[in-house]
N, CA and C atoms as an extended XYZ file, in Angstrom:
357
Properties=species:S:1:pos:R:3:atomname:S:1:resname:S:1:resid:I:1 pbc="F F F"
N        39.203      -21.444      -45.202 N   UNK     1
C        39.284      -22.118      -46.904 CA  UNK     1
C        40.213      -23.597      -46.791 C   UNK     1
N        41.331      -23.485      -45.867 N   UNK     2
C        41.929      -24.945      -46.043 CA  UNK     2
C        40.853      -25.798      -45.891 C   UNK     2
N        39.913      -25.823      -44.725 N   UNK     3
C        38.973      -26.718      -44.664 CA  UNK     3
C        37.882      -27.002      -45.668 C   UNK     3
N        37.449      -25.959      -46.460 N   UNK     4
C        36.858      -26.481      -47.374 CA  UNK     4
C        37.565      -27.043      -48.525 C   UNK     4
N        38.652      -26.885      -48.769 N   UNK     5
C        39.574      -27.445      -49.688 CA  UNK     5
C        39.754      -28.934      -49.373 C   UNK     5
N        40.014      -29.268      -48.101 N   UNK     6
C        40.188      -30.431      -47.682 CA  UNK     6
C        38.937      -31.184      -47.679 C   UNK     6
N        37.722      -30.780      -47.474 N   UNK     7
C        36.520      -31.367      -47.955 CA  UNK     7
C        36.352      -31.959      -49.089 C   UNK     7
N        36.736      -30.627      -50.312 N   UNK     8
C        36.881      -30.992      -51.502 CA  UNK     8
C        37.464      -32.099      -51.992 C   UNK     8
N        38.804      -32.251      -51.135 N   UNK     9
C        39.684      -33.224      -51.743 CA  UNK     9
C        39.228      -34.445      -51.192 C   UNK     9
N        38.637      -34.725      -49.911 N   UNK    10
C        38.253      -36.047      -49.545 CA  UNK    10
C        37.003      -36.438      -50.225 C   UNK    10
N        36.004      -35.752      -50.669 N   UNK    11
C        34.704      -35.981      -51.534 CA  UNK    11
C        34.899      -36.360      -52.694 C   UNK    11
N        35.824      -35.828      -53.484 N   UNK    12
C        36.196      -35.984      -54.658 CA  UNK    12
C        37.190      -37.155      -54.973 C   UNK    12
N        37.949      -37.431      -54.089 N   UNK    13
C        39.120      -38.999      -54.011 CA  UNK    13
C        37.819      -39.866      -53.785 C   UNK    13
N        37.048      -39.742      -52.628 N   UNK    14
C        36.444      -40.991      -52.359 CA  UNK    14
C        35.293      -41.272      -53.416 C   UNK    14
N        34.686      -40.392      -54.102 N   UNK    15
C        33.936      -40.457      -55.109 CA  UNK    15
C        34.741      -40.936      -56.238 C   UNK    15
N        35.787      -40.366      -56.646 N   UNK    16
C        36.382      -40.928      -57.777 CA  UNK    16
C        36.875      -42.253      -57.300 C   UNK    16
N        37.534      -42.845      -56.426 N   UNK    17
C        37.811      -44.222      -56.120 CA  UNK    17
C        36.564      -44.766      -56.250 C   UNK    17
N        35.858      -44.979      -55.818 N   UNK    18
C        34.188      -45.619      -55.703 CA  UNK    18
C        34.089      -45.833      -57.127 C   UNK    18
N        33.858      -44.765      -58.104 N   UNK    19
C        33.101      -44.886      -59.163 CA  UNK    19
C        34.412      -45.715      -60.127 C   UNK    19
N        35.669      -45.680      -59.945 N   UNK    20
C        36.767      -46.427      -60.743 CA  UNK    20
C        36.546      -47.852      -60.422 C   UNK    20
N        36.658      -48.279      -58.745 N   UNK    21
C        36.447      -49.616      -58.421 CA  UNK    21
C        35.139      -50.225      -59.021 C   UNK    21
N        33.886      -49.464      -58.835 N   UNK    22
C        32.854      -50.164      -59.657 CA  UNK    22
C        32.900      -50.483      -61.020 C   UNK    22
N        33.545      -49.503      -61.772 N   UNK    23
C        33.464      -49.792      -63.363 CA  UNK    23
C        34.371      -50.859      -63.579 C   UNK    23
N        35.731      -50.447      -62.953 N   UNK    24
C        36.520      -51.796      -63.320 CA  UNK    24
C        36.244      -52.969      -62.832 C   UNK    24
N        35.663      -53.097      -62.060 N   UNK    25
C        34.849      -54.561      -61.530 CA  UNK    25
C        34.025      -55.064      -62.313 C   UNK    25
N        33.181      -54.082      -63.022 N   UNK    26
C        32.156      -54.337      -64.077 CA  UNK    26
C        32.560      -54.998      -65.526 C   UNK    26
N        33.789      -54.286      -65.663 N   UNK    27
C        34.469      -54.465      -66.873 CA  UNK    27
C        35.434      -55.949      -67.209 C   UNK    27
N        35.468      -56.479      -65.468 N   UNK    28
C        36.525      -57.781      -65.550 CA  UNK    28
C        37.899      -57.419      -65.656 C   UNK    28
N        38.536      -58.559      -65.695 N   UNK    29
C        39.774      -58.667      -65.733 CA  UNK    29
C        40.720      -58.068      -67.013 C   UNK    29
N        41.633      -57.052      -66.838 N   UNK    30
C        42.287      -56.490      -68.309 CA  UNK    30
C        43.336      -57.214      -68.092 C   UNK    30
N        44.039      -57.303      -69.661 N   UNK    31
C        45.567      -57.906      -69.779 CA  UNK    31
C        46.128      -56.298      -70.124 C   UNK    31
N        47.292      -56.596      -69.698 N   UNK    32
C        48.504      -55.356      -69.811 CA  UNK    32
C        49.462      -55.312      -71.154 C   UNK    32
N        49.149      -56.292      -72.099 N   UNK    33
C        49.919      -56.559      -73.413 CA  UNK    33
C        49.411      -55.047      -74.297 C   UNK    33
N        50.015      -54.885      -75.508 N   UNK    34
C        49.744      -54.075      -76.358 CA  UNK    34
C        48.066      -53.669      -76.822 C   UNK    34
N        47.748      -55.200      -77.094 N   UNK    35
C        46.327      -55.372      -77.488 CA  UNK    35
C        45.371      -54.849      -75.874 C   UNK    35
N        45.780      -55.358      -74.977 N   UNK    36
C        45.091      -55.151      -73.832 CA  UNK    36
C        45.022      -53.635      -73.332 C   UNK    36
N        46.295      -52.918      -73.806 N   UNK    37
C        46.148      -51.552      -73.411 CA  UNK    37
C        45.171      -51.033      -74.014 C   UNK    37
N        44.899      -51.365      -75.324 N   UNK    38
C        43.910      -50.925      -76.367 CA  UNK    38
C        42.434      -50.920      -76.078 C   UNK    38
N        42.614      -52.278      -75.577 N   UNK    39
C        41.289      -52.426      -75.029 CA  UNK    39
C        40.658      -51.754      -73.850 C   UNK    39
N        41.680      -51.594      -72.972 N   UNK    40
C        41.400      -50.662      -71.653 CA  UNK    40
C        41.182      -49.642      -71.924 C   UNK    40
N        41.636      -48.881      -72.840 N   UNK    41
C        41.579      -47.629      -73.391 CA  UNK    41
C        40.166      -47.227      -74.042 C   UNK    41
N        39.599      -48.440      -74.748 N   UNK    42
C        38.257      -48.325      -75.265 CA  UNK    42
C        37.090      -48.590      -74.088 C   UNK    42
N        37.420      -49.286      -72.826 N   UNK    43
C        36.822      -49.487      -71.746 CA  UNK    43
C        36.534      -48.378      -71.172 C   UNK    43
N        37.634      -47.809      -70.800 N   UNK    44
C        37.680      -46.346      -70.239 CA  UNK    44
C        36.730      -45.523      -71.105 C   UNK    44
N        36.893      -45.389      -72.491 N   UNK    45
C        36.155      -44.522      -72.785 CA  UNK    45
C        34.593      -44.424      -73.262 C   UNK    45
N        34.472      -45.906      -73.045 N   UNK    46
C        32.914      -46.157      -73.154 CA  UNK    46
C        32.283      -46.246      -71.854 C   UNK    46
N        32.783      -46.077      -70.392 N   UNK    47
C        32.087      -46.442      -69.067 CA  UNK    47
C        32.207      -44.817      -68.564 C   UNK    47
N        31.024      -44.265      -68.686 N   UNK    48
C        30.551      -42.799      -68.038 CA  UNK    48
C        31.019      -42.778      -66.599 C   UNK    48
N        30.773      -43.817      -65.933 N   UNK    49
C        31.181      -43.566      -64.349 CA  UNK    49
C        32.583      -43.565      -64.293 C   UNK    49
N        33.325      -44.533      -64.958 N   UNK    50
C        34.668      -44.565      -64.836 CA  UNK    50
C        35.363      -43.030      -65.387 C   UNK    50
N        34.688      -42.266      -66.618 N   UNK    51
C        35.087      -41.068      -66.744 CA  UNK    51
C        34.680      -40.005      -65.918 C   UNK    51
N        33.769      -40.230      -65.064 N   UNK    52
C        33.407      -39.468      -63.890 CA  UNK    52
C        34.375      -39.710      -62.846 C   UNK    52
N        34.672      -40.927      -62.593 N   UNK    53
C        35.801      -41.124      -61.598 CA  UNK    53
C        36.749      -40.394      -61.853 C   UNK    53
N        37.389      -40.162      -63.237 N   UNK    54
C        38.944      -39.790      -63.622 CA  UNK    54
C        38.526      -38.115      -63.405 C   UNK    54
N        37.563      -37.611      -63.763 N   UNK    55
C        37.177      -36.030      -63.308 CA  UNK    55
C        37.147      -36.025      -62.292 C   UNK    55
N        36.694      -36.678      -61.252 N   UNK    56
C        36.698      -36.468      -59.779 CA  UNK    56
C        38.037      -36.369      -59.026 C   UNK    56
N        38.754      -37.199      -59.563 N   UNK    57
C        40.309      -37.395      -59.237 CA  UNK    57
C        41.111      -36.068      -59.768 C   UNK    57
N        40.730      -35.551      -60.852 N   UNK    58
C        41.395      -34.392      -61.286 CA  UNK    58
C        41.250      -33.441      -60.353 C   UNK    58
N        39.666      -33.176      -60.157 N   UNK    59
C        39.227      -32.194      -59.247 CA  UNK    59
C        40.021      -32.484      -57.649 C   UNK    59
N        40.335      -33.550      -57.356 N   UNK    60
C        41.194      -33.652      -56.270 CA  UNK    60
C        42.466      -33.162      -55.975 C   UNK    60
N        43.199      -33.439      -57.516 N   UNK    61
C        44.307      -33.274      -57.428 CA  UNK    61
C        44.645      -31.716      -57.535 C   UNK    61
N        43.815      -30.855      -58.030 N   UNK    62
C        43.846      -29.484      -58.212 CA  UNK    62
C        43.655      -28.791      -57.081 C   UNK    62
N        42.482      -29.473      -55.847 N   UNK    63
C        42.191      -28.862      -54.584 CA  UNK    63
C        43.460      -29.394      -53.911 C   UNK    63
N        43.959      -30.288      -53.939 N   UNK    64
C        45.162      -30.754      -53.266 CA  UNK    64
C        46.365      -29.686      -53.581 C   UNK    64
N        46.636      -29.364      -54.565 N   UNK    65
C        47.643      -28.413      -55.180 CA  UNK    65
C        47.168      -27.084      -54.462 C   UNK    65
N        45.846      -26.392      -54.473 N   UNK    66
C        45.598      -25.281      -53.654 CA  UNK    66
C        45.823      -25.400      -52.273 C   UNK    66
N        45.458      -26.563      -51.658 N   UNK    67
C        45.494      -26.789      -50.557 CA  UNK    67
C        46.915      -26.711      -50.032 C   UNK    67
N        48.247      -27.058      -50.489 N   UNK    68
C        49.392      -27.045      -50.097 CA  UNK    68
C        50.184      -25.843      -50.172 C   UNK    68
N        49.157      -24.765      -50.916 N   UNK    69
C        49.841      -23.470      -51.399 CA  UNK    69
C        49.181      -22.377      -50.003 C   UNK    69
N        48.407      -23.149      -49.420 N   UNK    70
C        48.033      -22.310      -48.399 CA  UNK    70
C        47.924      -22.622      -47.230 C   UNK    70
N        48.259      -24.075      -46.833 N   UNK    71
C        48.716      -24.841      -45.785 CA  UNK    71
C        49.769      -25.838      -45.751 C   UNK    71
N        50.566      -26.150      -44.445 N   UNK    72
C        51.884      -26.840      -44.727 CA  UNK    72
C        51.172      -28.390      -45.120 C   UNK    72
N        52.399      -28.901      -45.944 N   UNK    73
C        52.262      -30.482      -46.348 CA  UNK    73
C        52.210      -31.232      -45.037 C   UNK    73
N        52.803      -30.606      -44.024 N   UNK    74
C        52.775      -31.838      -42.828 CA  UNK    74
C        50.889      -31.750      -42.326 C   UNK    74
N        50.246      -30.660      -42.849 N   UNK    75
C        48.851      -30.928      -42.154 CA  UNK    75
C        48.169      -31.624      -43.464 C   UNK    75
N        48.525      -31.292      -44.723 N   UNK    76
C        47.638      -31.654      -46.054 CA  UNK    76
C        47.784      -33.128      -46.073 C   UNK    76
N        48.678      -33.691      -46.258 N   UNK    77
C        48.710      -35.023      -46.338 CA  UNK    77
C        47.887      -35.612      -45.623 C   UNK    77
N        48.155      -35.740      -44.221 N   UNK    78
C        47.728      -36.666      -43.230 CA  UNK    78
C        46.310      -36.195      -43.140 C   UNK    78
N        45.944      -34.885      -43.176 N   UNK    79
C        44.451      -34.709      -43.280 CA  UNK    79
C        43.687      -35.199      -44.166 C   UNK    79
N        44.271      -35.160      -45.488 N   UNK    80
C        43.744      -35.912      -46.405 CA  UNK    80
C        43.451      -37.301      -46.379 C   UNK    80
N        43.979      -38.092      -45.223 N   UNK    81
C        44.084      -39.328      -45.154 CA  UNK    81
C        42.960      -39.730      -44.902 C   UNK    81
N        41.526      -38.929      -44.280 N   UNK    82
C        40.415      -39.120      -44.018 CA  UNK    82
C        39.624      -39.581      -45.265 C   UNK    82
N        40.344      -39.690      -46.305 N   UNK    83
C        39.750      -40.546      -47.406 CA  UNK    83
C        39.654      -42.118      -47.137 C   UNK    83
N        40.818      -42.335      -46.555 N   UNK    84
C        40.761      -43.852      -46.291 CA  UNK    84
C        39.666      -44.283      -45.569 C   UNK    84
N        39.299      -43.762      -44.743 N   UNK    85
C        38.222      -44.120      -43.574 CA  UNK    85
C        36.739      -44.192      -44.225 C   UNK    85
N        36.502      -43.346      -45.096 N   UNK    86
C        35.219      -42.989      -46.002 CA  UNK    86
C        35.569      -44.016      -46.993 C   UNK    86
N        36.639      -44.652      -47.572 N   UNK    87
C        36.373      -45.351      -48.861 CA  UNK    87
C        36.483      -46.564      -48.242 C   UNK    87
N        36.827      -46.962      -46.952 N   UNK    88
C        36.689      -48.532      -46.221 CA  UNK    88
C        34.988      -48.249      -46.086 C   UNK    88
N        34.576      -47.241      -45.241 N   UNK    89
C        33.033      -47.413      -44.912 CA  UNK    89
C        32.284      -47.733      -46.239 C   UNK    89
N        32.265      -46.854      -47.234 N   UNK    90
C        31.731      -47.067      -48.329 CA  UNK    90
C        31.592      -48.020      -49.259 C   UNK    90
N        33.201      -48.679      -48.937 N   UNK    91
C        33.666      -50.069      -49.881 CA  UNK    91
C        32.701      -51.236      -49.294 C   UNK    91
N        32.319      -51.007      -47.854 N   UNK    92
C        31.528      -52.075      -47.298 CA  UNK    92
C        30.224      -51.904      -47.553 C   UNK    92
N        29.595      -50.461      -47.522 N   UNK    93
C        28.238      -50.496      -47.454 CA  UNK    93
C        27.940      -50.341      -48.962 C   UNK    93
N        28.675      -49.904      -50.074 N   UNK    94
C        27.791      -49.439      -51.386 CA  UNK    94
C        28.558      -50.471      -52.327 C   UNK    94
N        29.955      -50.841      -52.106 N   UNK    95
C        30.571      -51.839      -53.294 CA  UNK    95
C        30.306      -53.464      -52.466 C   UNK    95
N        29.556      -53.336      -51.477 N   UNK    96
C        29.513      -54.609      -50.739 CA  UNK    96
C        30.547      -55.762      -50.567 C   UNK    96
N        31.947      -55.077      -50.162 N   UNK    97
C        33.077      -55.610      -50.040 CA  UNK    97
C        33.457      -56.164      -48.858 C   UNK    97
N        33.880      -57.261      -48.528 N   UNK    98
C        34.307      -57.677      -47.005 CA  UNK    98
C        35.279      -56.555      -46.453 C   UNK    98
N        34.963      -56.234      -45.065 N   UNK    99
C        36.016      -55.199      -44.726 CA  UNK    99
C        36.165      -55.993      -43.166 C   UNK    99
N        37.170      -56.588      -43.076 N   UNK   100
C        37.769      -57.406      -41.687 CA  UNK   100
C        37.980      -56.692      -40.542 C   UNK   100
N        38.009      -57.297      -39.673 N   UNK   101
C        38.385      -56.439      -37.951 CA  UNK   101
C        39.765      -55.643      -38.217 C   UNK   101
N        40.716      -56.228      -38.894 N   UNK   102
C        42.047      -55.608      -39.161 CA  UNK   102
C        41.827      -54.135      -39.793 C   UNK   102
N        41.124      -54.275      -41.237 N   UNK   103
C        41.209      -53.414      -41.769 CA  UNK   103
C        39.832      -52.094      -40.883 C   UNK   103
N        39.032      -52.814      -40.381 N   UNK   104
C        38.287      -51.516      -39.662 CA  UNK   104
C        39.206      -51.032      -38.626 C   UNK   104
N        40.057      -51.608      -37.921 N   UNK   105
C        40.784      -51.068      -36.938 CA  UNK   105
C        41.932      -50.083      -37.305 C   UNK   105
N        42.380      -50.590      -38.662 N   UNK   106
C        43.084      -50.042      -39.166 CA  UNK   106
C        42.714      -48.422      -39.719 C   UNK   106
N        41.653      -48.350      -40.149 N   UNK   107
C        40.745      -47.088      -40.486 CA  UNK   107
C        40.156      -46.324      -39.328 C   UNK   107
N        40.034      -46.673      -38.146 N   UNK   108
C        39.939      -46.075      -37.086 CA  UNK   108
C        41.087      -45.580      -36.541 C   UNK   108
N        42.382      -46.021      -36.854 N   UNK   109
C        43.550      -45.395      -36.212 CA  UNK   109
C        43.871      -44.257      -37.325 C   UNK   109
N        43.587      -44.624      -38.626 N   UNK   110
C        43.900      -43.123      -39.035 CA  UNK   110
C        42.706      -42.115      -39.013 C   UNK   110
N        41.403      -42.554      -38.699 N   UNK   111
C        40.618      -41.244      -37.970 CA  UNK   111
C        41.077      -41.017      -37.032 C   UNK   111
N        41.476      -41.430      -36.294 N   UNK   112
C        42.244      -40.937      -34.827 CA  UNK   112
C        43.281      -39.922      -35.088 C   UNK   112
N        44.152      -40.101      -36.085 N   UNK   113
C        45.084      -39.289      -36.418 CA  UNK   113
C        44.733      -38.163      -37.119 C   UNK   113
N        43.592      -38.147      -38.000 N   UNK   114
C        43.160      -37.190      -38.681 CA  UNK   114
C        42.554      -36.038      -37.580 C   UNK   114
N        41.594      -36.774      -36.769 N   UNK   115
C        41.209      -36.024      -35.582 CA  UNK   115
C        42.382      -35.191      -34.712 C   UNK   115
N        43.545      -35.849      -34.603 N   UNK   116
C        44.731      -35.071      -33.671 CA  UNK   116
C        44.945      -33.942      -34.623 C   UNK   116
N        44.851      -33.843      -35.720 N   UNK   117
C        45.439      -32.836      -36.809 CA  UNK   117
C        44.235      -31.649      -36.412 C   UNK   117
N        43.131      -32.106      -36.058 N   UNK   118
C        41.961      -30.997      -36.382 CA  UNK   118
C        41.969      -30.234      -35.354 C   UNK   118
N        42.679      -30.548      -34.338 N   UNK   119
C        42.909      -29.671      -32.956 CA  UNK   119
C        43.838      -28.592      -33.058 C   UNK   119
């Protein structure tokens, strides 16, 4: 069951982060003042992919809560770091972001750590 919960966490987090990044890049820069906050809330309410991203993050949160009830935190947190690897890869492929050699190497190091936990 812990591997299923981990898969739900990873998929939901990656999807949520990708959707949020996509929509926020589309909406442009937002200010943080009182008017900016109201505008940001309107943007959030009007963007279906952003709302879906927020829902995905909620699923990830509740799956993580269930995982730490079943598995030690020392497993749950590092294993869920697999999201970093997938997000880096999908940021390059889907969002067309530049991923330099250092970021790619960092993602590979994280993946190595996740693989060590799987044993």
